[in-house]
C-alpha positions in Angstrom: 5.5 21.2 4.0 2.8 19.2 4.8 2.6 15.7 5.7 -0.3 13.6 4.9 -0.5 9.9 6.3 -1.6 7.3 4.2 -1.5 4.4 6.8 -4.3 2.1 7.3 -3.6 2.2 11.6 -3.0 -1.8 12.4 -4.4 -3.1 16.1 -4.8 -5.7 17.5 -7.6 -8.1 16.6 -7.0 -5.8 12.4 -8.3 -7.8 9.1 -6.9 -6.2 6.8 -7.0 -9.3 4.1 -9.7 -11.7 4.3 -7.4 -14.8 3.6 -4.7 -13.7 6.4 -5.0 -14.1 10.1 -5.8 -11.1 12.5 -2.9 -9.2 13.2 -2.2 -10.3 17.1 -0.9 -7.2 19.7 -0.1 -9.3 22.7 1.1 -6.5 25.4 4.1 -7.6 28.0 4.7 -5.2 31.0 7.0 -5.3 34.5 5.8 -2.4 36.3 3.2 -4.7 37.8 5.6 -7.0 38.9 7.7 -7.9 42.3 11.9 -8.7 41.9 12.1 -7.4 38.6 15.9 -6.2 38.0 15.6 -2.3 37.1 16.0 0.1 40.0 14.2 3.0 41.1 13.4 5.7 39.6 13.5 2.9 37.2 9.6 1.0 38.3 10.4 -1.7 34.9 9.5 -1.9 31.0 6.4 -2.1 28.1 6.8 -4.0 25.5 4.4 -5.6 22.6 4.6 -8.6 20.6 3.4 -9.0 17.2 2.6 -11.5 14.8 1.4 -10.8 11.6 1.5 -11.5 7.7 4.3 -9.2 6.0 1.5 -8.3 4.0 -0.7 -6.3 6.8 -2.2 -3.0 7.4 -0.6 -0.5 4.4 2.0 -2.7 3.3 4.5 -2.2 -0.3 4.4 -5.8 -2.4 8.1 -7.4 -2.9 9.0 -8.8 -6.9 9.2 -12.5 -5.1 5.5 -12.1 -3.5 4.8 -13.9 -7.1 7.9 -13.8 -9.3 10.1 -16.2 -8.4 13.5 -15.6 -7.4 12.4 -12.2 -7.3 14.3 -9.6 -4.4 12.7 -9.7 -0.7 11.8 -6.7 0.4 15.7 -6.4 2.0 17.3 -6.1 -2.0 14.4 -3.9 -3.8 15.5 -0.7 -4.3 14.6 1.8 -2.4 14.6 5.2 -4.4 11.5 3.2 -6.4 9.9 4.0 -3.2 9.9 7.4 -2.9 9.8 10.5 -5.3 7.5 12.5 -7.2 4.0 11.1 -7.5 0.9 11.9 -8.8 -3.1 11.3 -8.2 -5.6 9.5 -10.3 -9.2 9.7 -9.1 -11.3 7.4 -10.4 -13.9 7.1 -7.2 -16.6 9.2 -9.4 -16.7 6.9 -12.5 -15.8 3.2 -10.9 -18.6 1.2 -9.6 -17.9 -1.0 -6.8 -17.7 -3.8 -8.8 -16.4 -3.1 -12.2 -12.4 -2.9 -12.3 -10.4 -0.4 -12.8 -9.3 0.2 -16.8 -7.0 1.3 -18.7 -9.5 4.1 -19.5 -10.6 4.9 -16.8 -6.7 5.9 -15.7 -6.6 7.8 -19.5 -9.8 10.1 -18.8 -8.6 10.6 -15.0 -5.3 11.7 -16.2 -7.1 14.1 -18.7 -10.2 16.0 -16.9 -7.5 16.6 -13.4 -5.2 18.6 -16.0 -2.7 16.2 -14.8 0.5 14.1 -16.7 1.7 10.7 -15.6 5.8 10.9 -16.4 8.8 8.0 -16.4 9.7 7.6 -13.4 6.3 8.7 -11.0 4.9 7.1 -8.7 1.2 6.7 -9.0 -2.0 7.0 -6.6 -5.5 5.5 -7.4 -8.6 6.0 -5.6 -10.5 4.0 -6.4 -13.8 4.5 -3.9 -15.2 8.0 -1.5 -15.9 5.3 1.5 -13.6 4.7 4.0 -11.2 1.6 4.0 -13.4 -1.5 5.0 -16.2 0.1 4.7 -19.5 -1.1 2.4 -18.5 -4.7 0.3 -14.7 -3.5 0.9 -12.8 -6.8 0.2 -15.3 -7.7 -3.0 -14.9 -4.4 -4.6 -13.0 -5.3 -7.8 -9.7 -2.9 -8.6 -7.4 -2.7 -11.7 -8.1 -5.3 -14.8 -5.1 -6.0 -17.1 -5.5 -3.5 -19.0 -4.7 -0.6 -16.1 -1.6 -2.6 -15.8 -0.3 -2.7 -19.3 -0.6 1.5 -19.2 1.0 1.6 -16.4 4.0 -0.4 -18.3 3.5 1.9 -20.9 4.1 5.1 -18.9 7.1 3.4 -17.3 6.1 4.4 -13.8 8.1 3.2 -10.8 5.4 2.4 -8.3 2.1 2.1 -8.0 -0.3 2.5 -4.5 -4.0 2.0 -4.3 -6.9 2.2 -1.4 -8.2 -1.3 -2.1 -5.9 -4.9 -0.4 -5.3 -6.7 -3.7 -4.1 -4.5 -7.0 -6.1 -7.3 -9.4 -9.6 -8.0 -9.2 -10.3 -11.1 -6.5 -11.2 -13.4 -9.0 -9.0 -13.0 -11.5 -6.5 -15.8 -9.7 -3.6 -15.5 -12.8 -2.4 -12.0 -10.9 -1.8 -10.6 -14.7 -1.9 -7.0 -12.8 0.7 -8.9 -10.1 3.2 -10.3 -12.0 3.0 -7.9 -14.8 4.6 -4.5 -13.1 6.3 -7.3 -10.4 8.2 -8.4 -13.0 9.6 -4.8 -14.3 9.7 -4.2 -10.7 7.4 -1.6 -10.1 6.2 -2.0 -6.4 2.9 -2.1 -5.3 1.3 -0.6 -2.0 -1.4 -1.4 -0.8 -4.5 -0.5 1.6 -3.8 3.1 1.2 -6.1 6.0 3.2 -6.9 8.7 3.0 -6.5 9.7 0.0 -9.0 12.1 -0.6 -6.3 14.4 1.2 -3.8 14.6 -2.4 -4.2 16.6 -4.2 -5.6 16.5 -8.1 -4.3 18.4 -10.4 -0.3 18.6 -9.4 2.4 16.6 -8.4 3.7 16.1 -5.0 6.1 13.5 -2.8 5.0 10.2 -2.0 7.5 8.2 0.2 7.0 4.0 1.4 10.1 2.5 2.6 9.6 -1.2 3.4 11.5 -3.0 6.0 14.7 -4.7 5.4 13.4 -8.0 6.4 15.0 -10.8 4.8 13.5 -13.5 2.1 10.2 -11.7 2.8 7.6 -11.1 0.1 6.1 -7.3 1.5 6.6 -5.3 4.8 3.8 -3.3 6.6 5.2 0.5 5.4 4.8 4.4 6.8 3.4 5.6 3.5 3.0 9.4 3.7 3.0 12.6 1.0 4.5 15.2 1.6 2.6 18.1 -0.5 4.0 22.2 -1.0 
């Protein structure tokens, strides 16, 4: 079995969504301090203090992100965060400032000869450039009809390689609202999707941290290929 890491590396200063502050990672070390409580051969310790949004990097949205009184990440159904998955690649037919439509998803399913089944996890590749390259944060993600198509397919989770599943300028946030109300969980900022198979299912996993009242959680998203 081969593991494909689909996770964006988190580092000090990373901006993974334009309205969120940069990630801050502060180093803490006692190696050079005199008088610390550790005894040889222990030289001391290293640790890091993290400050970041719960939507930082590759992350999974919990329903409470947009649904009043919805589940937080601590309450999410973990069975909906891993399982059989399929890639739909629209990167060759979608232009950056055009949204992913139901027609594009349907066309990808047909041309790839793959079927999206109930309770599948759907991963959508929207672009050929690397994460953050080009006009990344301005590119359009899902039209409302794409969200409706996923609802009809009865999928349990959706992931994509952009930072926001809704088109940025659509402040109604209709795709988030439609999917999270089911709930269909949303994984954003995936990377390395070009390494996933086009014509067969694989296993996907993106487990959230058990964060009370959190609206999302960074995840280590991975695919398991046969």
